[in-house]
N, CA, C and O atoms as a GROMACS GRO file, in nm:
protein
  372
    1UNK      N    1   2.847   3.371  -3.340
    1UNK     CA    2   2.859   3.512  -3.327
    1UNK      C    3   2.954   3.544  -3.221
    1UNK      O    4   2.946   3.487  -3.112
    2UNK      N    5   3.050   3.638  -3.247
    2UNK     CA    6   3.151   3.673  -3.146
    2UNK      C    7   3.145   3.827  -3.128
    2UNK      O    8   3.152   3.903  -3.225
    3UNK      N    9   3.132   3.870  -2.999
    3UNK     CA   10   3.128   4.015  -2.969
    3UNK      C   11   3.276   4.055  -2.949
    3UNK      O   12   3.343   3.996  -2.864
    4UNK      N   13   3.330   4.155  -3.026
    4UNK     CA   14   3.469   4.190  -3.032
    4UNK      C   15   3.491   4.320  -2.957
    4UNK      O   16   3.606   4.354  -2.930
    5UNK      N   17   3.389   4.392  -2.923
    5UNK     CA   18   3.408   4.523  -2.846
    5UNK      C   19   3.276   4.589  -2.833
    5UNK      O   20   3.176   4.541  -2.888
    6UNK      N   21   3.273   4.702  -2.759
    6UNK     CA   22   3.156   4.767  -2.734
    6UNK      C   23   3.177   4.911  -2.694
    6UNK      O   24   3.289   4.947  -2.658
    7UNK      N   25   3.071   4.998  -2.698
    7UNK     CA   26   3.065   5.117  -2.627
    7UNK      C   27   2.928   5.114  -2.550
    7UNK      O   28   2.833   5.050  -2.595
    8UNK      N   29   2.920   5.184  -2.436
    8UNK     CA   30   2.805   5.187  -2.358
    8UNK      C   31   2.776   5.323  -2.296
    8UNK      O   32   2.868   5.394  -2.258
    9UNK      N   33   2.656   5.358  -2.286
    9UNK     CA   34   2.621   5.485  -2.222
    9UNK      C   35   2.490   5.461  -2.152
    9UNK      O   36   2.396   5.397  -2.200
   10UNK      N   37   2.492   5.522  -2.026
   10UNK     CA   38   2.368   5.526  -1.946
   10UNK      C   39   2.275   5.641  -2.010
   10UNK      O   40   2.319   5.755  -2.023
   11UNK      N   41   2.157   5.611  -2.043
   11UNK     CA   42   2.062   5.708  -2.101
   11UNK      C   43   1.944   5.722  -2.019
   11UNK      O   44   1.897   5.629  -1.953
   12UNK      N   45   1.893   5.850  -2.025
   12UNK     CA   46   1.761   5.879  -1.959
   12UNK      C   47   1.651   5.834  -2.039
   12UNK      O   48   1.653   5.852  -2.161
   13UNK      N   49   1.546   5.772  -1.978
   13UNK     CA   50   1.430   5.727  -2.043
   13UNK      C   51   1.322   5.846  -2.017
   13UNK      O   52   1.249   5.849  -1.918
   14UNK      N   53   1.322   5.937  -2.114
   14UNK     CA   54   1.229   6.049  -2.107
   14UNK      C   55   1.088   6.014  -2.113
   14UNK      O   56   1.003   6.091  -2.070
   15UNK      N   57   1.057   5.895  -2.166
   15UNK     CA   58   0.919   5.859  -2.177
   15UNK      C   59   0.862   5.795  -2.047
   15UNK      O   60   0.740   5.796  -2.026
   16UNK      N   61   0.948   5.742  -1.963
   16UNK     CA   62   0.906   5.677  -1.848
   16UNK      C   63   0.851   5.534  -1.868
   16UNK      O   64   0.790   5.476  -1.778
   17UNK      N   65   0.874   5.483  -1.987
   17UNK     CA   66   0.822   5.350  -2.013
   17UNK      C   67   0.900   5.237  -1.956
   17UNK      O   68   0.846   5.135  -1.914
   18UNK      N   69   1.033   5.257  -1.954
   18UNK     CA   70   1.118   5.154  -1.893
   18UNK      C   71   1.151   5.176  -1.752
   18UNK      O   72   1.203   5.283  -1.720
   19UNK      N   73   1.125   5.085  -1.664
   19UNK     CA   74   1.142   5.096  -1.523
   19UNK      C   75   1.297   5.064  -1.491
   19UNK      O   76   1.355   4.970  -1.545
   20UNK      N   77   1.355   5.141  -1.407
   20UNK     CA   78   1.490   5.122  -1.377
   20UNK      C   79   1.591   5.204  -1.467
   20UNK      O   80   1.554   5.295  -1.541
   21UNK      N   81   1.711   5.167  -1.455
   21UNK     CA   82   1.816   5.235  -1.539
   21UNK      C   83   1.816   5.179  -1.683
   21UNK      O   84   1.783   5.063  -1.708
   22UNK      N   85   1.852   5.263  -1.772
   22UNK     CA   86   1.854   5.224  -1.920
   22UNK      C   87   1.988   5.244  -1.966
   22UNK      O   88   2.047   5.349  -1.938
   23UNK      N   89   2.048   5.145  -2.040
   23UNK     CA   90   2.181   5.153  -2.105
   23UNK      C   91   2.166   5.125  -2.253
   23UNK      O   92   2.087   5.040  -2.294
   24UNK      N   93   2.246   5.199  -2.332
   24UNK     CA   94   2.250   5.186  -2.474
   24UNK      C   95   2.390   5.126  -2.504
   24UNK      O   96   2.492   5.188  -2.475
   25UNK      N   97   2.392   5.006  -2.561
   25UNK     CA   98   2.520   4.941  -2.600
   25UNK      C   99   2.528   4.942  -2.752
   25UNK      O  100   2.427   4.928  -2.822
   26UNK      N  101   2.647   4.960  -2.800
   26UNK     CA  102   2.677   4.934  -2.944
   26UNK      C  103   2.787   4.824  -2.946
   26UNK      O  104   2.904   4.847  -2.914
   27UNK      N  105   2.744   4.704  -2.984
   27UNK     CA  106   2.839   4.597  -2.983
   27UNK      C  107   2.888   4.563  -3.118
   27UNK      O  108   2.810   4.540  -3.211
   28UNK      N  109   3.023   4.559  -3.130
   28UNK     CA  110   3.084   4.513  -3.259
   28UNK      C  111   3.084   4.357  -3.262
   28UNK      O  112   3.128   4.290  -3.168
   29UNK      N  113   3.037   4.308  -3.364
   29UNK     CA  114   3.025   4.156  -3.364
   29UNK      C  115   3.084   4.103  -3.497
   29UNK      O  116   3.086   4.171  -3.600
   30UNK      N  117   3.135   3.974  -3.488
   30UNK     CA  118   3.180   3.905  -3.604
   30UNK      C  119   3.097   3.779  -3.612
   30UNK      O  120   3.067   3.713  -3.512
   31UNK      N  121   3.058   3.748  -3.741
   31UNK     CA  122   2.992   3.624  -3.768
   31UNK      C  123   3.060   3.552  -3.880
   31UNK      O  124   3.128   3.609  -3.965
   32UNK      N  125   3.040   3.418  -3.875
   32UNK     CA  126   3.106   3.344  -3.987
   32UNK      C  127   3.039   3.367  -4.120
   32UNK      O  128   2.921   3.402  -4.128
   33UNK      N  129   3.117   3.346  -4.222
   33UNK     CA  130   3.066   3.366  -4.353
   33UNK      C  131   2.939   3.283  -4.388
   33UNK      O  132   2.859   3.331  -4.469
   34UNK      N  133   2.918   3.170  -4.336
   34UNK     CA  134   2.804   3.089  -4.368
   34UNK      C  135   2.684   3.125  -4.281
   34UNK      O  136   2.579   3.063  -4.295
   35UNK      N  137   2.696   3.218  -4.193
   35UNK     CA  138   2.582   3.259  -4.110
   35UNK      C  139   2.498   3.362  -4.186
   35UNK      O  140   2.553   3.448  -4.255
   36UNK      N  141   2.362   3.355  -4.176
   36UNK     CA  142   2.279   3.439  -4.256
   36UNK      C  143   2.293   3.583  -4.217
   36UNK      O  144   2.252   3.671  -4.293
   37UNK      N  145   2.349   3.613  -4.098
   37UNK     CA  146   2.373   3.753  -4.060
   37UNK      C  147   2.504   3.809  -4.125
   37UNK      O  148   2.526   3.931  -4.122
   38UNK      N  149   2.587   3.726  -4.182
   38UNK     CA  150   2.719   3.773  -4.240
   38UNK      C  151   2.703   3.888  -4.340
   38UNK      O  152   2.620   3.886  -4.431
   39UNK      N  153   2.785   3.985  -4.319
   39UNK     CA  154   2.794   4.097  -4.416
   39UNK      C  155   2.939   4.130  -4.433
   39UNK      O  156   3.014   4.135  -4.336
   40UNK      N  157   2.983   4.155  -4.562
   40UNK     CA  158   3.123   4.194  -4.589
   40UNK      C  159   3.151   4.333  -4.529
   40UNK      O  160   3.267   4.368  -4.505
   41UNK      N  161   3.046   4.410  -4.505
   41UNK     CA  162   3.056   4.544  -4.454
   41UNK      C  163   3.077   4.546  -4.300
   41UNK      O  164   3.096   4.653  -4.244
   42UNK      N  165   3.076   4.429  -4.231
   42UNK     CA  166   3.077   4.422  -4.093
   42UNK      C  167   2.952   4.456  -4.021
   42UNK      O  168   2.864   4.520  -4.080
   43UNK      N  169   2.938   4.417  -3.896
   43UNK     CA  170   2.812   4.437  -3.824
   43UNK      C  171   2.831   4.492  -3.687
   43UNK      O  172   2.933   4.471  -3.623
   44UNK      N  173   2.727   4.566  -3.642
   44UNK     CA  174   2.719   4.605  -3.500
   44UNK      C  175   2.574   4.588  -3.463
   44UNK      O  176   2.483   4.592  -3.545
   45UNK      N  177   2.560   4.570  -3.331
   45UNK     CA  178   2.424   4.561  -3.274
   45UNK      C  179   2.394   4.661  -3.174
   45UNK      O  180   2.469   4.671  -3.077
   46UNK      N  181   2.293   4.737  -3.189
   46UNK     CA  182   2.248   4.837  -3.084
   46UNK      C  183   2.161   4.763  -2.990
   46UNK      O  184   2.064   4.700  -3.031
   47UNK      N  185   2.195   4.768  -2.857
   47UNK     CA  186   2.112   4.700  -2.763
   47UNK      C  187   2.062   4.802  -2.656
   47UNK      O  188   2.144   4.878  -2.604
   48UNK      N  189   1.939   4.804  -2.623
   48UNK     CA  190   1.885   4.868  -2.504
   48UNK      C  191   1.864   4.772  -2.389
   48UNK      O  192   1.791   4.674  -2.401
   49UNK      N  193   1.928   4.800  -2.280
   49UNK     CA  194   1.928   4.715  -2.168
   49UNK      C  195   1.865   4.790  -2.050
   49UNK      O  196   1.904   4.901  -2.018
   50UNK      N  197   1.770   4.729  -1.988
   50UNK     CA  198   1.702   4.784  -1.876
   50UNK      C  199   1.748   4.710  -1.741
   50UNK      O  200   1.757   4.587  -1.736
   51UNK      N  201   1.775   4.789  -1.638
   51UNK     CA  202   1.829   4.730  -1.517
   51UNK      C  203   1.749   4.792  -1.403
   51UNK      O  204   1.747   4.913  -1.382
   52UNK      N  205   1.682   4.699  -1.328
   52UNK     CA  206   1.615   4.749  -1.204
   52UNK      C  207   1.652   4.652  -1.088
   52UNK      O  208   1.739   4.567  -1.104
   53UNK      N  209   1.586   4.666  -0.974
   53UNK     CA  210   1.623   4.588  -0.853
   53UNK      C  211   1.599   4.442  -0.882
   53UNK      O  212   1.672   4.358  -0.827
   54UNK      N  213   1.506   4.405  -0.960
   54UNK     CA  214   1.467   4.261  -0.967
   54UNK      C  215   1.530   4.194  -1.094
   54UNK      O  216   1.548   4.072  -1.095
   55UNK      N  217   1.562   4.270  -1.197
   55UNK     CA  218   1.605   4.203  -1.320
   55UNK      C  219   1.680   4.290  -1.412
   55UNK      O  220   1.675   4.413  -1.405
   56UNK      N  221   1.749   4.225  -1.498
   56UNK     CA  222   1.821   4.292  -1.612
   56UNK      C  223   1.770   4.228  -1.745
   56UNK      O  224   1.773   4.106  -1.762
   57UNK      N  225   1.727   4.309  -1.831
   57UNK     CA  226   1.666   4.249  -1.952
   57UNK      C  227   1.695   4.332  -2.076
   57UNK      O  228   1.701   4.455  -2.069
   58UNK      N  229   1.712   4.268  -2.186
   58UNK     CA  230   1.725   4.337  -2.315
   58UNK      C  231   1.584   4.377  -2.361
   58UNK      O  232   1.495   4.296  -2.384
   59UNK      N  233   1.573   4.507  -2.372
   59UNK     CA  234   1.437   4.566  -2.410
   59UNK      C  235   1.432   4.559  -2.559
   59UNK      O  236   1.326   4.522  -2.611
   60UNK      N  237   1.540   4.591  -2.638
   60UNK     CA  238   1.540   4.596  -2.778
   60UNK      C  239   1.680   4.571  -2.830
   60UNK      O  240   1.777   4.594  -2.759
   61UNK      N  241   1.692   4.525  -2.949
   61UNK     CA  242   1.816   4.525  -3.024
   61UNK      C  243   1.797   4.545  -3.170
   61UNK      O  244   1.691   4.509  -3.222
   62UNK      N  245   1.888   4.597  -3.235
   62UNK     CA  246   1.880   4.625  -3.380
   62UNK      C  247   2.020   4.594  -3.445
   62UNK      O  248   2.125   4.640  -3.398
   63UNK      N  249   2.014   4.520  -3.546
   63UNK     CA  250   2.140   4.476  -3.620
   63UNK      C  251   2.163   4.574  -3.735
   63UNK      O  252   2.071   4.605  -3.812
   64UNK      N  253   2.282   4.621  -3.746
   64UNK     CA  254   2.322   4.717  -3.859
   64UNK      C  255   2.457   4.679  -3.925
   64UNK      O  256   2.547   4.624  -3.862
   65UNK      N  257   2.464   4.714  -4.059
   65UNK     CA  258   2.594   4.709  -4.116
   65UNK      C  259   2.673   4.819  -4.075
   65UNK      O  260   2.622   4.930  -4.060
   66UNK      N  261   2.807   4.795  -4.053
   66UNK     CA  262   2.899   4.900  -4.004
   66UNK      C  263   2.919   5.008  -4.102
   66UNK      O  264   2.903   5.125  -4.066
   67UNK      N  265   2.954   4.979  -4.224
   67UNK     CA  266   2.995   5.066  -4.324
   67UNK      C  267   2.884   5.151  -4.385
   67UNK      O  268   2.903   5.268  -4.418
   68UNK      N  269   2.762   5.087  -4.398
   68UNK     CA  270   2.647   5.155  -4.459
   68UNK      C  271   2.544   5.198  -4.362
   68UNK      O  272   2.450   5.267  -4.403
   69UNK      N  273   2.551   5.163  -4.233
   69UNK     CA  274   2.452   5.190  -4.136
   69UNK      C  275   2.308   5.136  -4.168
   69UNK      O  276   2.207   5.177  -4.111
   70UNK      N  277   2.308   5.038  -4.266
   70UNK     CA  278   2.184   4.983  -4.302
   70UNK      C  279   2.132   4.887  -4.200
   70UNK      O  280   2.205   4.802  -4.150
   71UNK      N  281   1.995   4.901  -4.165
   71UNK     CA  282   1.934   4.813  -4.076
   71UNK      C  283   1.913   4.684  -4.143
   71UNK      O  284   1.874   4.678  -4.260
   72UNK      N  285   1.938   4.571  -4.065
   72UNK     CA  286   1.925   4.438  -4.114
   72UNK      C  287   1.804   4.376  -4.030
   72UNK      O  288   1.812   4.359  -3.908
   73UNK      N  289   1.696   4.347  -4.102
   73UNK     CA  290   1.572   4.308  -4.041
   73UNK      C  291   1.579   4.145  -4.024
   73UNK      O  292   1.520   4.068  -4.098
   74UNK      N  293   1.656   4.110  -3.921
   74UNK     CA  294   1.658   3.965  -3.887
   74UNK      C  295   1.660   3.953  -3.737
   74UNK      O  296   1.712   4.040  -3.667
   75UNK      N  297   1.604   3.842  -3.687
   75UNK     CA  298   1.602   3.815  -3.553
   75UNK      C  299   1.711   3.724  -3.511
   75UNK      O  300   1.749   3.638  -3.590
   76UNK      N  301   1.765   3.737  -3.395
   76UNK     CA  302   1.867   3.652  -3.346
   76UNK      C  303   1.804   3.519  -3.286
   76UNK      O  304   1.688   3.516  -3.245
   77UNK      N  305   1.888   3.412  -3.284
   77UNK     CA  306   1.843   3.296  -3.224
   77UNK      C  307   1.846   3.319  -3.075
   77UNK      O  308   1.908   3.414  -3.027
   78UNK      N  309   1.780   3.234  -3.002
   78UNK     CA  310   1.772   3.240  -2.854
   78UNK      C  311   1.907   3.241  -2.782
   78UNK      O  312   1.933   3.316  -2.688
   79UNK      N  313   1.986   3.157  -2.830
   79UNK     CA  314   2.133   3.148  -2.766
   79UNK      C  315   2.207   3.284  -2.798
   79UNK      O  316   2.284   3.331  -2.715
   80UNK      N  317   2.185   3.343  -2.914
   80UNK     CA  318   2.251   3.474  -2.948
   80UNK      C  319   2.197   3.584  -2.862
   80UNK      O  320   2.271   3.671  -2.816
   81UNK      N  321   2.062   3.582  -2.839
   81UNK     CA  322   2.002   3.685  -2.751
   81UNK      C  323   2.056   3.669  -2.614
   81UNK      O  324   2.080   3.768  -2.546
   82UNK      N  325   2.076   3.546  -2.568
   82UNK     CA  326   2.124   3.526  -2.434
   82UNK      C  327   2.271   3.577  -2.422
   82UNK      O  328   2.313   3.627  -2.318
   83UNK      N  329   2.343   3.560  -2.530
   83UNK     CA  330   2.482   3.608  -2.536
   83UNK      C  331   2.488   3.764  -2.524
   83UNK      O  332   2.573   3.819  -2.455
   84UNK      N  333   2.394   3.831  -2.593
   84UNK     CA  334   2.378   3.980  -2.577
   84UNK      C  335   2.351   4.016  -2.441
   84UNK      O  336   2.416   4.104  -2.385
   85UNK      N  337   2.253   3.950  -2.380
   85UNK     CA  338   2.216   3.978  -2.239
   85UNK      C  339   2.326   3.963  -2.144
   85UNK      O  340   2.348   4.053  -2.063
   86UNK      N  341   2.398   3.853  -2.150
   86UNK     CA  342   2.504   3.821  -2.056
   86UNK      C  343   2.620   3.919  -2.072
   86UNK      O  344   2.678   3.967  -1.974
   87UNK      N  345   2.652   3.947  -2.200
   87UNK     CA  346   2.767   4.038  -2.220
   87UNK      C  347   2.728   4.172  -2.176
   87UNK      O  348   2.809   4.234  -2.108
   88UNK      N  349   2.614   4.226  -2.204
   88UNK     CA  350   2.586   4.364  -2.158
   88UNK      C  351   2.572   4.368  -2.008
   88UNK      O  352   2.611   4.468  -1.947
   89UNK      N  353   2.520   4.269  -1.947
   89UNK     CA  354   2.504   4.263  -1.807
   89UNK      C  355   2.643   4.270  -1.735
   89UNK      O  356   2.657   4.336  -1.632
   90UNK      N  357   2.736   4.205  -1.788
   90UNK     CA  358   2.882   4.213  -1.737
   90UNK      C  359   2.947   4.344  -1.760
   90UNK      O  360   3.041   4.375  -1.687
   91UNK      N  361   2.906   4.421  -1.852
   91UNK     CA  362   2.974   4.542  -1.894
   91UNK      C  363   2.886   4.669  -1.866
   91UNK      O  364   2.897   4.766  -1.940
   92UNK      N  365   2.801   4.672  -1.761
   92UNK     CA  366   2.729   4.788  -1.723
   92UNK      C  367   2.829   4.883  -1.653
   92UNK      O  368   2.911   4.841  -1.572
   93UNK      N  369   2.819   5.011  -1.687
   93UNK     CA  370   2.903   5.113  -1.620
   93UNK      C  371   2.886   5.118  -1.478
   93UNK      O  372   2.950   5.198  -1.411
   0.00000   0.00000   0.00000
């Protein structure tokens, strides 16, 4: 998986569930054709990142097809989740 770009916005957690600051990322990703995530329509991943004094963590992520906005119900592998975390942490506003 390769992250090719992103948008990010700091958002308010109106529920008060997430401690610290909350960021919403939309990551454009490319995957190889032999990967089970592959889609001819392209992919993006919506990531919610929580940042407080002690830690930065991915609270949630969702994988979607770009053209159809269809949700893809698959889990990422541990190394892919780590890639999301590291990328988002480096690109906080």
